[in-house]
C-alpha positions, 0 to 999 in steps of 0.5 A: 355226929359227923354229919351234924357237925358238917351241918352246923359248920355249914350253917354258920358258913351261910350265916356268915357269908349272908351278914358279909353279903348285906353289910356289902349291899348296905354299904353299895346302897349308902355310898351310891344313894344318889344314883339309886334315887335317881333310878327310882325316881326314873322308875316312878315317873315311868310307872306313874301312869299305872300308880294313877290308874291303881288309885282310880281302880281302887276309889272307883271299885266301890262304886263299880261293884254297887252298879255291878249288883244292880245291873245284874238282877235285871239282865238275868231276866232276859239273858243267861246267868254268864252273859248277863255277869260279863255284860253287867261288869262290863256296863259298871266299870264304864258306867263307874268311870264315867261318873267319876271322870264327869264328877271331877270335870264338873268340880273343876268347871265349877270351883275354877272360875268361881275361884278366879272371880272371887279372888279377883274381887276379894283383891279389888274390894280389900281397901274398902273392905278393910275400911268397913271393917274398921267402921264396923268395929267402931261401931261395936266397940266404941264404948271400950277404947282400950280393946278397940284399938288393939283390935285396930292394931292386929288389923292394921298389921294383918292388913299391911301383911296381906297388902304386901303380899299382894303386891310384892310375893303374889306378883313374883310368883305371877312373874315366875310363872310367866318366865317358866310357861313352857314347862309349866305347859309341858309338865301340864301336858305330861300330867294330862297323858299320865291321866288319860293312860292312868284312866285305861289302865284303870278300866283294865284293872277294873275288869280283872280286879276279881281274877287279880285277887283270885291270882294273889291268893294262889300265889300267897297259898303257893309260897306259904304254908295255909296257916301262914297264908290265912295269916296274910290273907286276913291282914290284906283284907283289913288293910283294904277295909281300913283303906277303902272305908275310910277314903272312900268314906271321907270323899263320900263325907266331903260331898254331902258336908258340902251339899249341906253348906251350900243349901243351908247358906241358901236357905238361911240366906247367909249371903245377901242376894244379888250380892255377887263378891262371895259364891256360896259355892266357893265356900261350901266347896272350900269347906267340902275339900278340907273336910276329907283331911281329919281333924284339922280340916274343919279348922282349915276351911272354917279360916279360910272361909271365914276370912274371905267372908271376913272382908266381904262383910262382917257381919255375914262372917259371924252368921257364917261361923255360927252355922259352920259350927252347927254344920261340924257338930252334926258331921262329927256326931251323926253324918260322919259316924253313919258314913265312916264309922270306926274304920281305922279303930285308932283313937283321936290321939293317934289321929293327931299324930299321923296326921302331924307325922305324915303330913310333915312328910308328904304334905297334903296327900300324907294328912289324908292317907296317914290315918289309915297308914297309921292304922294299919301299923297299929293294928299290926303292932296290936296283933303281935302283942296279943300273940306274944301274950298268949304264948306267955299265957297271959290271955287274961290281960288281953281279956281285961283290956277288950273288956275295958276298951271294947271294940268291934272285932275285925272281922265284922268290919271287914266282911262289912266294909271290904269288897277284896274280902268278899272276893278272897273269901266269898260267903256261901250261896243260899241253896235254891227252894 
């Protein structure tokens, strides 16, 4: 009894000490939050090459896995298995890095000149473009004077606002940029250096990805009991499945849509032959880039491209809107589901919620990664609810919900989409006959 009493008071003392220590740390954190923020910003800036490298490695990793499997088969025919595996990994990593760098370089080299040329032409043609739009509206709406007057009033206000922005806001931005050119050059050089070091870090991470995954697994099983460790591994595989499937799928989907958009405009001749005012490449790149953003991306690209084309030729704008609507339906019902599938497991309502929430917090990056982040949170809440229902012996509620809203099993999705899942839990090799 005396021993139990001592343990009880000792437990109370430890808990009280923990509460007091946590309160002091919390007060210190609130009181010194500015200094802590500066320290965190400095650490983030110092770690930026490693952050960039980790992101690049994670995005390029699926491509490296495909290339590695492709290199391994022919190399095994001319050398032993161990050397073939090492050489295949080396070739896959460097090939993946080169393909990624060349792809980004080509996109930038195509996009930037086209963007500059198109903006300059649009600014030059803005007055005549406005006159062309007004003349076209006068011709088409001449029978309805009230509607014509209303549309002309709206377009007049829009033209005035755009002209004011070009004359004042844009000029002011250019002046500020010119004034702070030295700072901008330093920032650009710092970014280039971070990206360069990030590529080197990505190469090392790609070479070590399997070893690092195995080491992480050993650490987890050394700290936690097997049941808890299995649970953590399952959650890690699910997170990897959601992020790799969604982000890489979105990038591939955007490339496919941009190519289809470009080919479609060329085949159907949406732009007049020899008309250098608007570039099919620019429009296709705009559609592809904003297609990466779930839900809102299509409409942003639709609006931007339509406005640019409207200034040049209103008739072409109508054709483009119709063509883009058909392409959107094709992507939403055929291409997107084939490439991405239901990797997030959340409904359209929560997709919209995640985009609005994380987009407001982190801007464009938040709109891109907000959906997989919320999908992971949603999955964690769902699993916690299911565990609690099972403890309360209410499995029938889970069965009723799953029967009414069936979904593909997480394990099946993980094994299909996650390279990390295959590394952490590889399938046994079939015995050779």
